[in-house]
ZAMARGU-4260 file (C-alpha; in steps of 0.2 Angstrom, whole numbers, plus 5000, padded with zeros to 4 digits):
<rodrens>
0) 5421/5152/5068 | 5438/5144/5065 | 5448/5161/5067 | 5439/5164/5083 | 5443/5147/5090
5) 5462/5150/5085 | 5462/5167/5094 | 5453/5159/5109 | 5466/5145/5111 | 5482/5156/5108
10) 5489/5164/5123 | 5492/5183/5123 | 5485/5199/5129 | 5466/5200/5129 | 5464/5182/5128
15) 5456/5172/5142 | 5467/5162/5153 | 5468/5143/5151 | 5457/5141/5167 | 5444/5153/5160
20) 5445/5144/5143 | 5441/5128/5152 | 5427/5135/5161 | 5420/5142/5145 | 5421/5125/5137
25) 5413/5116/5152 | 5399/5129/5151 | 5396/5126/5133 | 5396/5107/5135 | 5384/5109/5150
30) 5372/5119/5138 | 5373/5106/5124 | 5370/5092/5136 | 5355/5101/5144 | 5348/5105/5127
35) 5350/5087/5122 | 5342/5081/5139 | 5327/5093/5136 | 5325/5087/5119 | 5325/5069/5125
40) 5313/5073/5139 | 5301/5081/5126 | 5302/5066/5115 | 5300/5053/5129 | 5287/5062/5139
45) 5277/5075/5129 | 5278/5067/5112 | 5279/5049/5118 | 5262/5044/5111 | 5266/5051/5094
50) 5282/5042/5092 | 5275/5026/5100 | 5261/5027/5087 | 5274/5029/5073 | 5284/5014/5080
55) 5268/5003/5082 | 5263/5008/5064 | 5279/5002/5057 | 5281/4986/5068 | 5264/4980/5072
60) 5248/4977/5062 | 5230/4978/5070 | 5218/4965/5065 | 5200/4969/5069 | 5191/4954/5078
65) 5173/4955/5073 | 5160/4951/5087 | 5143/4942/5083 | 5128/4953/5081 | 5114/4948/5093
70) 5100/4936/5088 | 5082/4941/5087 | 5071/4927/5095 | 5052/4924/5097 | 5046/4922/5114
75) 5047/4903/5113 | 5065/4904/5107 | 5065/4902/5089 | 5078/4912/5080 | 5072/4924/5067
80) 5088/4933/5064 | 5106/4927/5069 | 5124/4930/5063 | 5136/4916/5057 | 5154/4916/5052
85) 5153/4903/5039 | 5161/4906/5022 | 5178/4914/5019 | 5185/4929/5012 | 5202/4930/5003
90) 5213/4945/5008 | 5231/4950/5003 | 5244/4960/5011 | 5252/4970/4996 | 5267/4975/5006
95) 5272/4957/5008 | 5271/4953/4990 | 5288/4956/4981 | 5286/4967/4965 | 5293/4953/4954
100) 5280/4940/4961 | 5264/4951/4959 | 5260/4945/4942 | 5262/4927/4946 | 5252/4929/4962
105) 5238/4937/4953 | 5238/4923/4940 | 5238/4909/4953 | 5224/4917/4963 | 5213/4919/4948
110) 5216/4901/4943 | 5211/4895/4961 | 5196/4905/4961 | 5190/4900/4944 | 5192/4918/4937
115) 5198/4924/4920 | 5213/4933/4914 | 5204/4950/4916 | 5202/4947/4934 | 5221/4942/4936
120) 5226/4958/4927 | 5214/4969/4938 | 5222/4960/4954 | 5239/4964/4948 | 5235/4982/4945
125) 5228/4983/4963 | 5243/4975/4970 | 5254/4988/4962 | 5243/5002/4966 | 5242/4997/4984
130) 5260/4992/4986 | 5262/5002/5003 | 5246/4995/5010 | 5243/4981/5022 | 5226/4975/5017
135) 5216/4971/5001 | 5200/4960/5000 | 5201/4949/4984 | 5185/4939/4985 | 5171/4936/4998
140) 5161/4920/5002 | 5171/4908/4991 | 5166/4890/4991 | 5173/4877/5003 | 5184/4868/4989
145) 5191/4884/4984 | 5195/4889/5002 | 5204/4872/5004 | 5214/4874/4988 | 5220/4892/4994
150) 5224/4885/5011 | 5235/4872/5004 | 5244/4884/4992 | 5247/4896/5007 | 5255/4882/5017
155) 5266/4878/5002 | 5272/4896/5001 | 5265/4899/4984 | 5254/4913/4989 | 5265/4926/4998
160) 5254/4939/5008 | 5238/4929/5006 | 5226/4923/5020 | 5209/4917/5022 | 5197/4926/5035
165) 5180/4921/5041 | 5166/4933/5037 | 5150/4937/5046 | 5134/4933/5037 | 5117/4939/5044
170) 5104/4926/5040 | 5086/4924/5043 | 5083/4906/5045 | 5064/4906/5044 | 5064/4915/5028
175) 5048/4924/5024 | 5042/4924/5042 | 5037/4940/5051 | 5049/4950/5040 | 5040/4967/5043
180) 5044/4965/5062 | 5061/4958/5061 | 5068/4969/5047 | 5085/4967/5039 | 5103/4974/5039
185) 5112/4982/5025 | 5129/4977/5017 | 5137/4986/5032 | 5128/4975/5044 | 5118/4990/5051
190) 5099/4988/5053 | 5088/4995/5040 | 5071/4991/5045 | 5061/4983/5059 | 5069/4977/5075
195) 5085/4977/5066 | 5084/4995/5064 | 5075/5000/5081 | 5088/4991/5092 | 5103/4992/5080
200) 5114/4999/5094 | 5110/4985/5106 | 5112/4971/5093 | 5128/4978/5086 | 5144/4970/5094
205) 5159/4979/5101 | 5173/4973/5090 | 5189/4968/5097 | 5207/4968/5090 | 5223/4958/5088
210) 5239/4967/5087 | 5253/4957/5078 | 5271/4961/5077 | 5277/4962/5059 | 5293/4965/5050
215) 5297/4978/5037 | 5286/4969/5024 | 5271/4968/5035 | 5274/4949/5039 | 5270/4942/5056
220) 5286/4939/5066 | 5285/4921/5072 | 5286/4919/5091 | 5281/4937/5095 | 5267/4939/5108
225) 5251/4946/5101 | 5240/4958/5110 | 5222/4952/5110 | 5207/4962/5115 | 5192/4950/5112
230) 5176/4957/5105 | 5159/4958/5115 | 5145/4951/5106 | 5129/4960/5103 | 5114/4958/5115
235) 5099/4946/5110 | 5082/4953/5107 | 5067/4943/5113 | 5050/4947/5105 | 5032/4945/5110
240) 5029/4935/5094 | 5025/4917/5096 | 5032/4906/5082 | 5018/4894/5082 | 5005/4909/5082
245) 5015/4918/5069 | 5015/4902/5058 | 4996/4901/5060 | 4994/4919/5054 | 5006/4916/5039
250) 4997/4900/5034 | 4980/4908/5035 | 4986/4924/5026 | 4992/4913/5011 | 4976/4904/5010
255) 4966/4920/5010 | 4978/4927/4996 | 4976/4911/4986 | 4957/4911/4987 | 4953/4929/4985
260) 4968/4936/4975 | 4968/4953/4984 | 4979/4968/4981 | 4985/4967/4999 | 4981/4959/5016
265) 4985/4964/5034 | 4983/4952/5049 | 4987/4956/5067 | 4985/4945/5083 | 4986/4955/5100
270) 4986/4949/5118 | 4970/4957/5124 | 4976/4963/5142 | 4993/4968/5138 | 4994/4974/5120
275) 5008/4962/5116 | 5008/4957/5097 | 5008/4938/5096 | 5007/4938/5077 | 5008/4950/5062
280) 5009/4947/5044 | 5006/4957/5028 | 5004/4953/5009 | 5014/4958/4999 | 5029/4952/5008
285) 5048/4950/5006 | 5062/4938/5011 | 5074/4947/5023 | 5088/4936/5016 | 5086/4945/4999
290) 5076/4961/5003 | 5081/4970/4987 | 5071/4957/4977 | 5054/4963/4983 | 5055/4981/4987
295) 5037/4984/4986 | 5034/4971/4999 | 5044/4979/5013 | 5030/4991/5018 | 5022/4986/5035
300) 5004/4988/5028 | 4997/4985/5046 | 5004/5002/5051 | 5007/5012/5035 | 4991/5010/5025
305) 4976/5020/5032 | 4959/5015/5025 | 4941/5019/5028 | 4935/5005/5040 | 4916/5004/5036
310) 4905/4996/5048 | 4919/4990/5059 | 4918/5008/5066 | 4900/5006/5072 | 4902/4998/5089
315) 4913/5012/5094 | 4899/5025/5090 | 4887/5015/5100 | 4899/5014/5115 | 4900/5033/5115
320) 4881/5034/5116 | 4881/5021/5130 | 4895/5030/5140 | 4886/5046/5138 | 4870/5038/5146
325) 4860/5042/5130 | 4855/5024/5126 | 4855/5006/5132 | 4855/4991/5121 | 4836/4989/5122
330) 4833/5007/5119 | 4821/5009/5104 | 4824/5021/5090 | 4813/5024/5075 | 4818/5014/5060
335) 4816/5017/5041 | 4827/5009/5028 | 4831/5027/5022 | 4834/5042/5031 | 4834/5060/5025
340) 4847/5071/5034 | 4846/5090/5033 | 4861/5096/5024 | 4865/5079/5015 | 4861/5078/4997
345) 4859/5059/4997 | 4848/5049/5009 | 4856/5037/5021 | 4851/5020/5016 | 4852/5002/5022
350) 4852/4996/5004 | 4849/4978/5001 | 4850/4973/5020 | 4837/4982/5030 | 4832/4977/5047
355) 4819/4962/5045 | 4801/4966/5049 | 4801/4952/5063 | 4815/4962/5072 | 4805/4978/5072
360) 4793/4984/5086 | 4779/4996/5086 | 4782/5012/5096 | 4768/5021/5106 | 4766/5034/5092
365) 4763/5021/5079 | 4779/5021/5071 | 4790/5006/5069 | 4807/5005/5078 | 4821/4994/5082
370) 4832/4991/5097 | 4849/4998/5097 | 4858/4981/5099 | 4847/4975/5084 | 4853/4990/5073
375) 4871/4986/5077 | 4869/4967/5074 | 4861/4970/5057 | 4873/4984/5054 | 4860/4997/5050
380) 4867/5013/5043 | 4851/5023/5047 | 4851/5017/5065 | 4869/5022/5067 | 4866/5039/5059
385) 4852/5042/5072 | 4864/5038/5086 | 4877/5049/5079 | 4864/5064/5078 | 4859/5060/5095
390) 4877/5061/5101 | 4880/5077/5092 | 4896/5083/5084 | 4905/5089/5100 | 4902/5073/5110
395) 4905/5062/5095 | 4922/5070/5091 | 4927/5070/5109 | 4923/5052/5110 | 4933/5047/5095
400) 4948/5057/5100 | 4948/5048/5117 | 4948/5032/5107 | 4965/5038/5100 | 4959/5040/5082
405) 4969/5052/5072 | 4985/5048/5081 | 4998/5034/5081 | 4997/5019/5092 | 5013/5020/5101
410) 5019/5004/5093 | 5038/5001/5097 | 5041/4997/5079 | 5031/5011/5073 | 5031/5030/5073
415) 5036/5041/5059 | 5053/5033/5057 | 5044/5017/5052 | 5031/5026/5041 | 5016/5023/5053
420) 5001/5033/5048 | 4991/5042/5062 | 4975/5039/5051 | 4963/5053/5049 | 4951/5061/5060
425) 4947/5079/5054 | 4946/5094/5067 | 4928/5098/5072 | 4927/5114/5063 | 4929/5104/5046
430) 4914/5094/5050 | 4897/5097/5043 | 4882/5089/5053 | 4873/5084/5037 | 4888/5075/5029
435) 4901/5071/5042 | 4890/5063/5056 | 4881/5050/5044 | 4897/5047/5035 | 4908/5044/5051
440) 4894/5033/5059 | 4895/5022/5043 | 4914/5021/5044 | 4918/5034/5031 | 4926/5051/5031
445) 4938/5044/5044 | 4954/5033/5041 | 4962/5020/5052 | 4976/5008/5050 | 4974/4989/5054
450) 4984/4991/5070 | 4975/5007/5076 | 4958/4999/5073 | 4962/4983/5082 | 4969/4993/5096
455) 4954/5003/5098 | 4943/4988/5097 | 4954/4979/5110 | 4948/4992/5122 | 4931/4984/5121
460) 4938/4967/5125 | 4948/4972/5140 | 4936/4984/5149 | 4940/5001/5141 | 4960/5001/5142
465) 4969/5008/5127 | 4985/4999/5127 | 5001/5003/5118 | 5005/4989/5106 | 5022/4982/5108
470) 5033/4968/5100 | 5050/4969/5109 | 5049/4960/5126 | 5066/4961/5132 | 5085/4963/5128
475) 5097/4952/5136 | 5116/4955/5135 | 5128/4940/5131 | 5132/4938/5149 | 5114/4936/5154
480) 5111/4954/5161 | 5093/4960/5156 | 5096/4977/5148 | 5078/4981/5144 | 5062/4973/5149
485) 5045/4980/5142 | 5030/4981/5153 | 5012/4984/5147 | 5008/5002/5146 | 4991/5012/5143
490) 4991/5023/5128 | 4976/5034/5134 | 4960/5035/5144 | 4946/5030/5132 | 4933/5035/5145
495) 4924/5019/5142 | 4918/5010/5158 | 4919/4991/5161 | 4900/4990/5161 | 4899/4998/5144
500) 4912/4987/5136 | 4911/4971/5144 | 4892/4970/5148 | 4882/4981/5136 | 4893/4980/5120
505) 4900/4962/5123 | 4883/4954/5122 | 4879/4963/5106 | 4895/4959/5098 | 4893/4941/5102
510) 4876/4941/5092 | 4885/4949/5077 | 4895/4932/5076 | 4879/4922/5075 | 4866/4916/5063
515) 4857/4933/5065 | 4872/4944/5062 | 4883/4949/5048 | 4898/4938/5053 | 4889/4921/5054
520) 4903/4914/5044 | 4915/4918/5058 | 4905/4908/5071 | 4914/4892/5078 | 4907/4879/5090
525) 4923/4878/5101 | 4924/4897/5106 | 4912/4911/5106 | 4919/4926/5096 | 4913/4944/5098
530) 4917/4955/5083 | 4911/4966/5069 | 4912/4966/5050 | 4918/4980/5039 | 4915/4983/5021
535) 4920/5000/5013 | 4921/5005/4995 | 4937/5012/4989 | 4940/5030/4982 | 4947/5029/4965
540) 4950/5045/4954 | 4941/5056/4966 | 4925/5045/4969 | 4919/5029/4977 | 4922/5014/4966
545) 4914/4996/4966 | 4931/4990/4973 | 4930/4986/4992 | 4941/4984/5008 | 4933/4969/5017
550) 4938/4967/5036 | 4933/4959/5052 | 4939/4963/5069 | 4935/4954/5085 | 4941/4945/5101
555) 4939/4928/5109 | 4933/4920/5120 | 4920/4933/5121 | 4917/4932/5139 | 4935/4930/5145
560) 4945/4937/5130 | 4963/4931/5128 | 4967/4937/5110 | 4960/4951/5098 | 4962/4949/5079
565) 4960/4959/5064 | 4960/4954/5046 | 4959/4968/5032 | 4958/4962/5014 | 4961/4976/5001
570) 4951/4973/4985 | 4948/4955/4983 | 4948/4951/4964 | 4945/4933/4963 | 4928/4926/4958
575) 4924/4912/4971 | 4908/4902/4969 | 4898/4895/4983 | 4892/4877/4984 | 4877/4881/4973
580) 4888/4888/4960 | 4884/4907/4963 | 4898/4920/4965 | 4901/4924/4983 | 4899/4943/4985
585) 4914/4952/4993 | 4909/4958/5010 | 4918/4958/5027 | 4908/4943/5033 | 4912/4933/5017
590) 4930/4937/5014 | 4938/4942/5030 | 4928/4934/5044 | 4932/4916/5040 | 4950/4919/5040
595) 4949/4928/5057 | 4939/4913/5064 | 4951/4900/5058 | 4966/4910/5066 | 4956/4912/5082
600) 4952/4894/5083 | 4969/4888/5080 | 4977/4900/5091 | 4966/4897/5106 | 4969/4878/5104
605) 4987/4881/5104 | 4986/4892/5120 | 4977/4878/5128 | 4961/4889/5131 | 4946/4880/5138
610) 4932/4879/5125 | 4916/4889/5128 | 4903/4878/5136 | 4889/4875/5124 | 4872/4884/5126
615) 4859/4872/5131 | 4841/4873/5125 | 4828/4879/5138 | 4814/4867/5140 | 4802/4880/5147
620) 4802/4873/5165 | 4818/4881/5170 | 4828/4866/5166 | 4840/4862/5151 | 4843/4847/5141
625) 4861/4843/5137 | 4863/4842/5118 | 4881/4835/5119 | 4888/4817/5119 | 4895/4811/5136
630) 4914/4813/5137 | 4923/4797/5135 | 4934/4790/5149
</rodrens>
C-alpha cells in the first residue's frame, strides 16, 4: 500500500496527473464519508432501540411500582379480603457496595436485624456473588423498631446501597369467615382457591414503574427527573354473601359441631327466587391467613362431597307423580308396613315408624290405605316405593334428570376446576325395577351434593324454576366502572308447574314441620317452615353401616319464601341426652332440623320479614278466637 501511494504521488509516465489524483482522493473521501453516514444512519434509525436500551440499562434503573390487589367484599360492604402495604422489606444494591465494605455492611445489617454471624457471612457471600446486580432482598416484613434503626443508619451513610421498601400483604380481616368462598392467594399473590382464583385476572393490579437515572455504581443521581408510570389497582369484587347472615351460619355451625361432634357439616343459605348464596359454611374449615395449617379443611364440602340424601329425596319423587297427573295429595294408596317388590331380595319396610292407625283409611276393597300426603309427612318408605312403581322407570328417570340430578349446578365458584361433584344418577339401562326404584324412592342409589340438593328443593319453593347458584354479584374497577354484574339465571326447565310446587307440595311440606311430621323439632312460632328431613346410612367397607348422614332442607316463610336452607351433618358421634336422660337418636329431625330452624329464624328476623300470622282455632260456627295477646301501643 505504501509503495502504491509513493508511485501514485510521483510524477512520471503512466502516473495520473495531479488533477486526476485530486479527483481520486476526493472520490475516496466521499466513499468513506458516505459509508460513515450510512453506518450512523443505521445506528440512529434501524438500531436506535437496541442502543437506547443499552444506554438506559447502564444509566437508568427501573423500580416496579406495585398496585393494590382488589378487595373482596360482602354485599353489605364488609371486607373479606384486602391488600395492605404495612411492613418493610430490606433490599440492597450490590453494585453500589464497594468491595472493601461488603463484609462490614453484612455485619452491620445482621446486627440491626438481630441475626447471627452465619447470616452475616451468608449475606457477604451473596453480595460478592451478585456484585454486578442491582437488587437483592435481604429480609421481609421486619419489625417497626428494626425498620427505624435501618432508616437512621441509611441516613447516616453507614449502609451504602441499602434501602427499605414497603411490601404488599394480602390479609383476610375476618379470619375463618366464608373461607371456602373467598379462597386465598399464594406467595406470588396469585389466587389459589375460591373467588381469589376465579377472578384472579380482575383482582390482580397492573404494576407501574419508576425509571431512575443512576451513576456507574447504580446510585440514583440527585436532581435527575424520574419517569413515573403509576400502577392501576385491581378491581373490587362484591359478593352476594351478607356478612350478618354468614355470621349466623358460622355461629350455628359451630354450635352444631360442639353439640354433635360430626365428621363434617355443610350449611348453605340461598335466596329463593334468584339463586344468590347468602351464606355458606363448612366444617372442617381453615384460616385463609394461614391456609397451610389446615389443608384438610380447604375442601368446599357443600359442592365436593356427594352423599345419598335419604328421605330428603322423597318430595321430588312425589312431585313427579303430581306433575304426570297420576296422583294428588288426597289420593289413597294401599298401605302395609312392609312391601314385597318382585326382583328385590329384601322387603321394603317402614321399620319403627309406620304410619299410625289413626291416619289410615279403609278402601272400598277392604284393604287399609293412606293418603299420599300422609305418606310423605310420615316419610313412609313403602308408600314412596308404590309411587315410584306407579311412575315407572322411564318417567322417574326423566323427571330426576329434569331436576338436574347427576350434573353440576352451574355455581360460579364451582365446576371441575373447584372440585364440584355432579353427584350420581345412573343411566336407565343400569336400573333394575326391583332394586333401583325402591332404593331411589328412599333416597338411596343416587348421590347429591348439599348445594345440588338445596338447588333442586329450591325449585319447589319458587314455583318450579331451577336457578344457577351464584355468589359473585359484580366487579367494580377502581374508577367506579362496573366491569361485570351478575343477573339471576335459570339452569334448566324442571317441568314442574307452579300448581304442583306452590299449592300441592307446599301444603304437605308445611305439615312435615309440625307435630305430625318428622321435623317437628324445626317448627318455630314466628315463621312457617316447609321442608323435609333426611337420614341415610353410610356405606363403609362395601356395605351399609350404622353411621348416618342426617340432613334437613327447607324454605321459609312457607307461603311466601325468601330463603332456602340446607344443613347436612355427616356422622354425628356425640352422645347427647334429652331432658329425661335418654340418648337422642341420630336422625335428620333431631340433629340437622334444629340448626336449620335457628338459622331460618335469625335470618328472617335480620331481613325484616314479617312474621307468619298465627293460626286461630275454629270455634265451629265459622268464627275464630284470637289466642294471642293484644299488641301494646
